[in-house]
Gaussian input, Z-matrix of N, CA and C with variables (Angstrom, degrees):
# hf/3-21g

backbone

0 1
 N
 C     1     B1
 C     2     B2     1     A1
 N     3     B3     2     A2     1     D1
 C     4     B4     3     A3     2     D2
 C     5     B5     4     A4     3     D3
 N     6     B6     5     A5     4     D4
 C     7     B7     6     A6     5     D5
 C     8     B8     7     A7     6     D6
 N     9     B9     8     A8     7     D7
 C    10    B10     9     A9     8     D8
 C    11    B11    10    A10     9     D9
 N    12    B12    11    A11    10    D10
 C    13    B13    12    A12    11    D11
 C    14    B14    13    A13    12    D12
 N    15    B15    14    A14    13    D13
 C    16    B16    15    A15    14    D14
 C    17    B17    16    A16    15    D15
 N    18    B18    17    A17    16    D16
 C    19    B19    18    A18    17    D17
 C    20    B20    19    A19    18    D18
 N    21    B21    20    A20    19    D19
 C    22    B22    21    A21    20    D20
 C    23    B23    22    A22    21    D21
 N    24    B24    23    A23    22    D22
 C    25    B25    24    A24    23    D23
 C    26    B26    25    A25    24    D24
 N    27    B27    26    A26    25    D25
 C    28    B28    27    A27    26    D26
 C    29    B29    28    A28    27    D27
 N    30    B30    29    A29    28    D28
 C    31    B31    30    A30    29    D29
 C    32    B32    31    A31    30    D30
 N    33    B33    32    A32    31    D31
 C    34    B34    33    A33    32    D32
 C    35    B35    34    A34    33    D33
 N    36    B36    35    A35    34    D34
 C    37    B37    36    A36    35    D35
 C    38    B38    37    A37    36    D36
 N    39    B39    38    A38    37    D37
 C    40    B40    39    A39    38    D38
 C    41    B41    40    A40    39    D39
 N    42    B42    41    A41    40    D40
 C    43    B43    42    A42    41    D41
 C    44    B44    43    A43    42    D42
 N    45    B45    44    A44    43    D43
 C    46    B46    45    A45    44    D44
 C    47    B47    46    A46    45    D45
 N    48    B48    47    A47    46    D46
 C    49    B49    48    A48    47    D47
 C    50    B50    49    A49    48    D48
 N    51    B51    50    A50    49    D49
 C    52    B52    51    A51    50    D50
 C    53    B53    52    A52    51    D51
 N    54    B54    53    A53    52    D52
 C    55    B55    54    A54    53    D53
 C    56    B56    55    A55    54    D54
 N    57    B57    56    A56    55    D55
 C    58    B58    57    A57    56    D56
 C    59    B59    58    A58    57    D57
 N    60    B60    59    A59    58    D58
 C    61    B61    60    A60    59    D59
 C    62    B62    61    A61    60    D60
 N    63    B63    62    A62    61    D61
 C    64    B64    63    A63    62    D62
 C    65    B65    64    A64    63    D63
 N    66    B66    65    A65    64    D64
 C    67    B67    66    A66    65    D65
 C    68    B68    67    A67    66    D66
 N    69    B69    68    A68    67    D67
 C    70    B70    69    A69    68    D68
 C    71    B71    70    A70    69    D69
 N    72    B72    71    A71    70    D70
 C    73    B73    72    A72    71    D71
 C    74    B74    73    A73    72    D72
 N    75    B75    74    A74    73    D73
 C    76    B76    75    A75    74    D74
 C    77    B77    76    A76    75    D75
 N    78    B78    77    A77    76    D76
 C    79    B79    78    A78    77    D77
 C    80    B80    79    A79    78    D78
 N    81    B81    80    A80    79    D79
 C    82    B82    81    A81    80    D80
 C    83    B83    82    A82    81    D81
 N    84    B84    83    A83    82    D82
 C    85    B85    84    A84    83    D83
 C    86    B86    85    A85    84    D84
 N    87    B87    86    A86    85    D85
 C    88    B88    87    A87    86    D86
 C    89    B89    88    A88    87    D87
 N    90    B90    89    A89    88    D88
 C    91    B91    90    A90    89    D89
 C    92    B92    91    A91    90    D90
 N    93    B93    92    A92    91    D91
 C    94    B94    93    A93    92    D92
 C    95    B95    94    A94    93    D93
 N    96    B96    95    A95    94    D94
 C    97    B97    96    A96    95    D95
 C    98    B98    97    A97    96    D96
 N    99    B99    98    A98    97    D97
 C   100   B100    99    A99    98    D98
 C   101   B101   100   A100    99    D99
 N   102   B102   101   A101   100   D100
 C   103   B103   102   A102   101   D101
 C   104   B104   103   A103   102   D102
 N   105   B105   104   A104   103   D103
 C   106   B106   105   A105   104   D104
 C   107   B107   106   A106   105   D105
 N   108   B108   107   A107   106   D106
 C   109   B109   108   A108   107   D107
 C   110   B110   109   A109   108   D108
 N   111   B111   110   A110   109   D109
 C   112   B112   111   A111   110   D110
 C   113   B113   112   A112   111   D111
 N   114   B114   113   A113   112   D112
 C   115   B115   114   A114   113   D113
 C   116   B116   115   A115   114   D114
 N   117   B117   116   A116   115   D115
 C   118   B118   117   A117   116   D116
 C   119   B119   118   A118   117   D117
 N   120   B120   119   A119   118   D118
 C   121   B121   120   A120   119   D119
 C   122   B122   121   A121   120   D120
 N   123   B123   122   A122   121   D121
 C   124   B124   123   A123   122   D122
 C   125   B125   124   A124   123   D123
 N   126   B126   125   A125   124   D124
 C   127   B127   126   A126   125   D125
 C   128   B128   127   A127   126   D126
 N   129   B129   128   A128   127   D127
 C   130   B130   129   A129   128   D128
 C   131   B131   130   A130   129   D129
 N   132   B132   131   A131   130   D130
 C   133   B133   132   A132   131   D131
 C   134   B134   133   A133   132   D132
 N   135   B135   134   A134   133   D133
 C   136   B136   135   A135   134   D134
 C   137   B137   136   A136   135   D135
 N   138   B138   137   A137   136   D136
 C   139   B139   138   A138   137   D137
 C   140   B140   139   A139   138   D138
 N   141   B141   140   A140   139   D139
 C   142   B142   141   A141   140   D140
 C   143   B143   142   A142   141   D141
 N   144   B144   143   A143   142   D142
 C   145   B145   144   A144   143   D143
 C   146   B146   145   A145   144   D144
 N   147   B147   146   A146   145   D145
 C   148   B148   147   A147   146   D146
 C   149   B149   148   A148   147   D147
 N   150   B150   149   A149   148   D148
 C   151   B151   150   A150   149   D149
 C   152   B152   151   A151   150   D150
 N   153   B153   152   A152   151   D151
 C   154   B154   153   A153   152   D152
 C   155   B155   154   A154   153   D153
 N   156   B156   155   A155   154   D154
 C   157   B157   156   A156   155   D155
 C   158   B158   157   A157   156   D156
 N   159   B159   158   A158   157   D157
 C   160   B160   159   A159   158   D158
 C   161   B161   160   A160   159   D159
 N   162   B162   161   A161   160   D160
 C   163   B163   162   A162   161   D161
 C   164   B164   163   A163   162   D162
 N   165   B165   164   A164   163   D163
 C   166   B166   165   A165   164   D164
 C   167   B167   166   A166   165   D165
 N   168   B168   167   A167   166   D166
 C   169   B169   168   A168   167   D167
 C   170   B170   169   A169   168   D168
 N   171   B171   170   A170   169   D169
 C   172   B172   171   A171   170   D170
 C   173   B173   172   A172   171   D171
 N   174   B174   173   A173   172   D172
 C   175   B175   174   A174   173   D173
 C   176   B176   175   A175   174   D174
 N   177   B177   176   A176   175   D175
 C   178   B178   177   A177   176   D176
 C   179   B179   178   A178   177   D177
 N   180   B180   179   A179   178   D178
 C   181   B181   180   A180   179   D179
 C   182   B182   181   A181   180   D180
 N   183   B183   182   A182   181   D181
 C   184   B184   183   A183   182   D182
 C   185   B185   184   A184   183   D183
 N   186   B186   185   A185   184   D184
 C   187   B187   186   A186   185   D185
 C   188   B188   187   A187   186   D186
 N   189   B189   188   A188   187   D187
 C   190   B190   189   A189   188   D188
 C   191   B191   190   A190   189   D189
 N   192   B192   191   A191   190   D190
 C   193   B193   192   A192   191   D191
 C   194   B194   193   A193   192   D192
 N   195   B195   194   A194   193   D193
 C   196   B196   195   A195   194   D194
 C   197   B197   196   A196   195   D195
 N   198   B198   197   A197   196   D196
 C   199   B199   198   A198   197   D197
 C   200   B200   199   A199   198   D198
 N   201   B201   200   A200   199   D199
 C   202   B202   201   A201   200   D200
 C   203   B203   202   A202   201   D201
 N   204   B204   203   A203   202   D202
 C   205   B205   204   A204   203   D203
 C   206   B206   205   A205   204   D204
 N   207   B207   206   A206   205   D205
 C   208   B208   207   A207   206   D206
 C   209   B209   208   A208   207   D207
 N   210   B210   209   A209   208   D208
 C   211   B211   210   A210   209   D209
 C   212   B212   211   A211   210   D210
 N   213   B213   212   A212   211   D211
 C   214   B214   213   A213   212   D212
 C   215   B215   214   A214   213   D213
 N   216   B216   215   A215   214   D214
 C   217   B217   216   A216   215   D215
 C   218   B218   217   A217   216   D216
 N   219   B219   218   A218   217   D217
 C   220   B220   219   A219   218   D218
 C   221   B221   220   A220   219   D219
 N   222   B222   221   A221   220   D220
 C   223   B223   222   A222   221   D221
 C   224   B224   223   A223   222   D222
 N   225   B225   224   A224   223   D223
 C   226   B226   225   A225   224   D224
 C   227   B227   226   A226   225   D225
 N   228   B228   227   A227   226   D226
 C   229   B229   228   A228   227   D227
 C   230   B230   229   A229   228   D228
 N   231   B231   230   A230   229   D229
 C   232   B232   231   A231   230   D230
 C   233   B233   232   A232   231   D231
 N   234   B234   233   A233   232   D232
 C   235   B235   234   A234   233   D233
 C   236   B236   235   A235   234   D234
 N   237   B237   236   A236   235   D235
 C   238   B238   237   A237   236   D236
 C   239   B239   238   A238   237   D237
 N   240   B240   239   A239   238   D238
 C   241   B241   240   A240   239   D239
 C   242   B242   241   A241   240   D240
 N   243   B243   242   A242   241   D241
 C   244   B244   243   A243   242   D242
 C   245   B245   244   A244   243   D243
 N   246   B246   245   A245   244   D244
 C   247   B247   246   A246   245   D245
 C   248   B248   247   A247   246   D246
 N   249   B249   248   A248   247   D247
 C   250   B250   249   A249   248   D248
 C   251   B251   250   A250   249   D249
 N   252   B252   251   A251   250   D250
 C   253   B253   252   A252   251   D251
 C   254   B254   253   A253   252   D252
 N   255   B255   254   A254   253   D253
 C   256   B256   255   A255   254   D254
 C   257   B257   256   A256   255   D255
 N   258   B258   257   A257   256   D256
 C   259   B259   258   A258   257   D257
 C   260   B260   259   A259   258   D258

   B1=1.4520
   B2=1.5270
   B3=1.2886
   B4=1.4683
   B5=1.5106
   B6=1.2999
   B7=1.4555
   B8=1.5314
   B9=1.3253
   B10=1.4558
   B11=1.5270
   B12=1.3109
   B13=1.4453
   B14=1.5163
   B15=1.3138
   B16=1.4500
   B17=1.5492
   B18=1.3037
   B19=1.4712
   B20=1.5220
   B21=1.3195
   B22=1.4524
   B23=1.5407
   B24=1.3215
   B25=1.4730
   B26=1.5283
   B27=1.3170
   B28=1.4580
   B29=1.5303
   B30=1.3042
   B31=1.4537
   B32=1.5203
   B33=1.3026
   B34=1.4487
   B35=1.5274
   B36=1.3231
   B37=1.4666
   B38=1.5160
   B39=1.3317
   B40=1.4523
   B41=1.5285
   B42=1.3486
   B43=1.4573
   B44=1.5363
   B45=1.3449
   B46=1.4766
   B47=1.5115
   B48=1.3368
   B49=1.4489
   B50=1.5063
   B51=1.3412
   B52=1.4471
   B53=1.5170
   B54=1.3159
   B55=1.4627
   B56=1.5150
   B57=1.3226
   B58=1.4497
   B59=1.5235
   B60=1.3323
   B61=1.4295
   B62=1.5198
   B63=1.3424
   B64=1.4381
   B65=1.5305
   B66=1.3292
   B67=1.4509
   B68=1.5189
   B69=1.3262
   B70=1.4739
   B71=1.4969
   B72=1.3274
   B73=1.4698
   B74=1.5388
   B75=1.3022
   B76=1.4683
   B77=1.5258
   B78=1.3164
   B79=1.4700
   B80=1.5170
   B81=1.3385
   B82=1.4658
   B83=1.5380
   B84=1.3058
   B85=1.4737
   B86=1.5304
   B87=1.3385
   B88=1.4585
   B89=1.5110
   B90=1.3225
   B91=1.4726
   B92=1.5215
   B93=1.3267
   B94=1.4743
   B95=1.5372
   B96=1.3120
   B97=1.4875
   B98=1.5220
   B99=1.3243
   B100=1.4630
   B101=1.5197
   B102=1.3095
   B103=1.4669
   B104=1.5231
   B105=1.3373
   B106=1.4491
   B107=1.5226
   B108=1.3198
   B109=1.4811
   B110=1.5191
   B111=1.3275
   B112=1.4641
   B113=1.5507
   B114=1.3131
   B115=1.4803
   B116=1.5185
   B117=1.3414
   B118=1.4570
   B119=1.5403
   B120=1.3130
   B121=1.4588
   B122=1.5341
   B123=1.3053
   B124=1.4842
   B125=1.5090
   B126=1.3161
   B127=1.4598
   B128=1.5231
   B129=1.3474
   B130=1.4604
   B131=1.5207
   B132=1.3220
   B133=1.4605
   B134=1.5246
   B135=1.3547
   B136=1.4497
   B137=1.5262
   B138=1.3204
   B139=1.4492
   B140=1.5224
   B141=1.3038
   B142=1.4515
   B143=1.5148
   B144=1.3185
   B145=1.4621
   B146=1.5034
   B147=1.3184
   B148=1.4813
   B149=1.5061
   B150=1.3532
   B151=1.4653
   B152=1.5181
   B153=1.3220
   B154=1.4701
   B155=1.5266
   B156=1.2977
   B157=1.4672
   B158=1.5155
   B159=1.3285
   B160=1.4635
   B161=1.5155
   B162=1.3304
   B163=1.4696
   B164=1.5274
   B165=1.3240
   B166=1.4331
   B167=1.5299
   B168=1.3364
   B169=1.4494
   B170=1.5402
   B171=1.3183
   B172=1.4746
   B173=1.5032
   B174=1.3040
   B175=1.4703
   B176=1.5362
   B177=1.3129
   B178=1.4798
   B179=1.5307
   B180=1.3327
   B181=1.4666
   B182=1.5243
   B183=1.3480
   B184=1.4733
   B185=1.5234
   B186=1.3368
   B187=1.4782
   B188=1.5299
   B189=1.3104
   B190=1.4576
   B191=1.5158
   B192=1.3322
   B193=1.4665
   B194=1.5241
   B195=1.3381
   B196=1.4614
   B197=1.5287
   B198=1.3475
   B199=1.4708
   B200=1.5336
   B201=1.3306
   B202=1.4530
   B203=1.5190
   B204=1.3265
   B205=1.4501
   B206=1.5094
   B207=1.3300
   B208=1.4642
   B209=1.5362
   B210=1.3144
   B211=1.4656
   B212=1.5314
   B213=1.3350
   B214=1.4615
   B215=1.5512
   B216=1.3062
   B217=1.4631
   B218=1.5140
   B219=1.3243
   B220=1.4670
   B221=1.5182
   B222=1.3445
   B223=1.4526
   B224=1.5141
   B225=1.3521
   B226=1.4626
   B227=1.5374
   B228=1.3515
   B229=1.4516
   B230=1.5204
   B231=1.3376
   B232=1.4652
   B233=1.5437
   B234=1.3080
   B235=1.4622
   B236=1.5294
   B237=1.3019
   B238=1.4738
   B239=1.5344
   B240=1.3090
   B241=1.4605
   B242=1.5385
   B243=1.3080
   B244=1.4672
   B245=1.5229
   B246=1.3308
   B247=1.4707
   B248=1.5192
   B249=1.3332
   B250=1.4563
   B251=1.5335
   B252=1.3332
   B253=1.4667
   B254=1.5321
   B255=1.3344
   B256=1.4737
   B257=1.5100
   B258=1.3376
   B259=1.4907
   B260=1.4663
   A1=109.30
   A2=115.50
   A3=122.27
   A4=111.09
   A5=115.36
   A6=124.88
   A7=108.67
   A8=116.34
   A9=122.21
   A10=109.75
   A11=114.81
   A12=122.71
   A13=106.84
   A14=115.75
   A15=121.05
   A16=111.04
   A17=114.16
   A18=120.90
   A19=104.82
   A20=117.31
   A21=119.74
   A22=110.51
   A23=113.15
   A24=121.05
   A25=108.25
   A26=115.04
   A27=120.85
   A28=109.28
   A29=115.17
   A30=121.10
   A31=109.70
   A32=116.03
   A33=121.44
   A34=109.39
   A35=115.65
   A36=119.09
   A37=111.40
   A38=116.77
   A39=121.35
   A40=111.50
   A41=117.72
   A42=119.10
   A43=113.49
   A44=116.32
   A45=122.44
   A46=113.06
   A47=117.51
   A48=122.62
   A49=110.51
   A50=114.40
   A51=121.47
   A52=111.93
   A53=115.20
   A54=123.56
   A55=106.49
   A56=118.28
   A57=122.50
   A58=109.32
   A59=116.96
   A60=121.29
   A61=111.28
   A62=116.74
   A63=120.98
   A64=109.53
   A65=115.31
   A66=120.74
   A67=109.36
   A68=115.39
   A69=120.30
   A70=110.42
   A71=119.08
   A72=121.50
   A73=108.34
   A74=114.04
   A75=120.03
   A76=112.99
   A77=117.29
   A78=119.92
   A79=110.93
   A80=117.17
   A81=120.85
   A82=110.51
   A83=117.46
   A84=121.38
   A85=110.46
   A86=117.48
   A87=120.67
   A88=110.23
   A89=117.21
   A90=120.71
   A91=110.22
   A92=117.95
   A93=121.51
   A94=110.98
   A95=115.20
   A96=119.79
   A97=110.04
   A98=116.55
   A99=119.22
   A100=112.75
   A101=118.67
   A102=121.31
   A103=111.84
   A104=117.06
   A105=120.79
   A106=114.58
   A107=117.38
   A108=121.10
   A109=112.60
   A110=118.41
   A111=121.66
   A112=106.42
   A113=114.84
   A114=121.24
   A115=112.76
   A116=117.75
   A117=119.75
   A118=113.90
   A119=118.85
   A120=120.26
   A121=113.40
   A122=118.39
   A123=118.45
   A124=113.17
   A125=119.46
   A126=122.94
   A127=113.21
   A128=116.16
   A129=120.95
   A130=113.40
   A131=115.76
   A132=120.15
   A133=111.12
   A134=117.02
   A135=128.16
   A136=112.03
   A137=114.56
   A138=123.43
   A139=111.19
   A140=115.43
   A141=121.72
   A142=109.24
   A143=115.96
   A144=120.59
   A145=107.43
   A146=116.31
   A147=119.96
   A148=113.06
   A149=118.54
   A150=119.85
   A151=109.20
   A152=116.62
   A153=120.28
   A154=110.39
   A155=114.44
   A156=123.68
   A157=108.58
   A158=116.41
   A159=121.93
   A160=108.82
   A161=116.10
   A162=122.16
   A163=108.40
   A164=116.90
   A165=121.59
   A166=113.10
   A167=117.75
   A168=119.42
   A169=110.09
   A170=114.11
   A171=120.12
   A172=112.43
   A173=117.92
   A174=121.03
   A175=110.65
   A176=117.43
   A177=119.88
   A178=109.87
   A179=116.53
   A180=119.96
   A181=111.79
   A182=116.87
   A183=118.58
   A184=110.56
   A185=118.14
   A186=119.59
   A187=109.48
   A188=117.27
   A189=120.78
   A190=111.64
   A191=116.04
   A192=120.47
   A193=109.41
   A194=117.54
   A195=120.97
   A196=110.92
   A197=116.55
   A198=119.40
   A199=110.75
   A200=117.81
   A201=120.41
   A202=113.04
   A203=117.70
   A204=122.59
   A205=112.29
   A206=118.08
   A207=122.24
   A208=109.90
   A209=115.30
   A210=120.06
   A211=111.48
   A212=116.38
   A213=120.23
   A214=110.84
   A215=116.24
   A216=120.38
   A217=111.89
   A218=117.23
   A219=120.02
   A220=111.63
   A221=116.60
   A222=120.25
   A223=111.16
   A224=117.07
   A225=121.85
   A226=108.70
   A227=117.32
   A228=121.39
   A229=111.30
   A230=116.44
   A231=119.57
   A232=110.62
   A233=118.04
   A234=121.62
   A235=110.99
   A236=116.88
   A237=122.40
   A238=110.02
   A239=117.24
   A240=121.65
   A241=111.71
   A242=115.99
   A243=121.49
   A244=112.91
   A245=118.42
   A246=119.87
   A247=111.68
   A248=118.22
   A249=121.56
   A250=110.85
   A251=115.73
   A252=120.40
   A253=112.31
   A254=117.28
   A255=120.32
   A256=112.21
   A257=116.07
   A258=119.61
   A259=109.68
   D1=141.13
   D2=-178.38
   D3=-72.10
   D4=161.45
   D5=178.42
   D6=-70.08
   D7=145.07
   D8=175.21
   D9=-89.41
   D10=156.19
   D11=168.82
   D12=-119.46
   D13=141.55
   D14=-172.85
   D15=-118.07
   D16=131.74
   D17=169.84
   D18=-99.78
   D19=131.81
   D20=-172.79
   D21=-137.31
   D22=157.82
   D23=176.29
   D24=-126.70
   D25=125.77
   D26=175.04
   D27=-105.37
   D28=150.47
   D29=175.87
   D30=-116.24
   D31=124.69
   D32=178.90
   D33=-84.10
   D34=120.48
   D35=176.38
   D36=-75.74
   D37=-15.67
   D38=179.63
   D39=-79.34
   D40=-52.74
   D41=-177.90
   D42=-108.80
   D43=1.77
   D44=176.89
   D45=59.34
   D46=33.68
   D47=176.59
   D48=-119.51
   D49=165.29
   D50=-178.34
   D51=-94.51
   D52=155.44
   D53=169.76
   D54=-131.64
   D55=129.90
   D56=-178.45
   D57=-117.89
   D58=137.42
   D59=179.13
   D60=-154.80
   D61=-175.36
   D62=174.20
   D63=-143.04
   D64=156.98
   D65=-177.24
   D66=-163.02
   D67=164.20
   D68=173.53
   D69=-96.94
   D70=-9.09
   D71=178.30
   D72=-136.49
   D73=93.28
   D74=-172.90
   D75=-63.72
   D76=-42.98
   D77=-178.65
   D78=-62.33
   D79=-48.32
   D80=-179.88
   D81=-61.77
   D82=-44.50
   D83=-176.44
   D84=-64.85
   D85=-40.47
   D86=178.36
   D87=-63.99
   D88=-40.93
   D89=177.44
   D90=-62.79
   D91=-40.96
   D92=177.83
   D93=-59.61
   D94=-43.97
   D95=178.21
   D96=-59.72
   D97=-49.27
   D98=-173.61
   D99=-75.65
   D100=-17.26
   D101=175.99
   D102=-90.27
   D103=1.56
   D104=177.88
   D105=78.63
   D106=19.95
   D107=-179.12
   D108=-93.97
   D109=6.98
   D110=175.90
   D111=-115.65
   D112=117.68
   D113=-174.32
   D114=-52.20
   D115=-44.97
   D116=-172.74
   D117=-72.86
   D118=-14.02
   D119=-179.26
   D120=-123.35
   D121=-0.54
   D122=-172.97
   D123=-63.83
   D124=-28.29
   D125=178.53
   D126=-95.85
   D127=9.41
   D128=-178.02
   D129=-114.52
   D130=9.64
   D131=-178.06
   D132=-76.79
   D133=152.56
   D134=9.18
   D135=-82.36
   D136=154.26
   D137=-177.77
   D138=-118.62
   D139=145.61
   D140=174.39
   D141=-118.20
   D142=138.15
   D143=172.13
   D144=-82.91
   D145=110.23
   D146=-173.79
   D147=-106.00
   D148=-16.27
   D149=-177.21
   D150=-161.18
   D151=142.49
   D152=170.37
   D153=-154.82
   D154=156.33
   D155=177.01
   D156=-133.11
   D157=141.62
   D158=176.48
   D159=-96.01
   D160=133.25
   D161=177.88
   D162=-119.31
   D163=153.94
   D164=-177.01
   D165=-80.02
   D166=-19.50
   D167=178.31
   D168=-149.42
   D169=165.71
   D170=-175.94
   D171=-64.25
   D172=-37.34
   D173=-178.72
   D174=-62.95
   D175=-41.87
   D176=177.99
   D177=-64.12
   D178=-40.74
   D179=-179.20
   D180=-64.59
   D181=-41.06
   D182=-179.27
   D183=-71.07
   D184=-34.42
   D185=176.23
   D186=-66.19
   D187=-39.87
   D188=179.66
   D189=-67.44
   D190=-40.28
   D191=176.25
   D192=-59.18
   D193=-47.38
   D194=-179.80
   D195=-59.44
   D196=-42.34
   D197=177.94
   D198=-62.54
   D199=-46.87
   D200=-176.73
   D201=-65.62
   D202=-19.86
   D203=175.28
   D204=-84.21
   D205=-13.60
   D206=-179.28
   D207=-78.83
   D208=169.56
   D209=177.33
   D210=-56.11
   D211=-48.51
   D212=-177.97
   D213=-66.12
   D214=-37.26
   D215=177.70
   D216=-64.74
   D217=-41.54
   D218=176.90
   D219=-63.82
   D220=-37.17
   D221=176.05
   D222=-66.47
   D223=-37.46
   D224=177.81
   D225=-59.92
   D226=-48.74
   D227=-179.00
   D228=-61.79
   D229=-45.09
   D230=-179.44
   D231=-62.73
   D232=-41.54
   D233=179.08
   D234=-69.43
   D235=-39.97
   D236=-179.53
   D237=-64.53
   D238=-36.17
   D239=-173.88
   D240=-110.57
   D241=21.87
   D242=-175.13
   D243=-50.42
   D244=-50.22
   D245=-177.24
   D246=-69.99
   D247=-32.14
   D248=177.25
   D249=-66.72
   D250=-45.45
   D251=-174.45
   D252=-73.13
   D253=-27.54
   D254=-176.89
   D255=-97.51
   D256=-6.56
   D257=178.05
   D258=87.87

């Protein structure tokens, strides 16, 4: 079976905003974010992994990442995680 690619959403407990990305190794990438080794999130820690999707190839993951960064994608995430985000 081929390797999966993951599109993921992190939540910054510092600024209460989302960060969306993709990777082929979700555990390693999440550790990099929380250790401050990712420039775009190093000043936004601590971070929580609040959502991810597995894709069969990199192209699908990048398309999904682009969608989740769009207005409609952000609305999708907020609706999907409504009870989590509101407590």
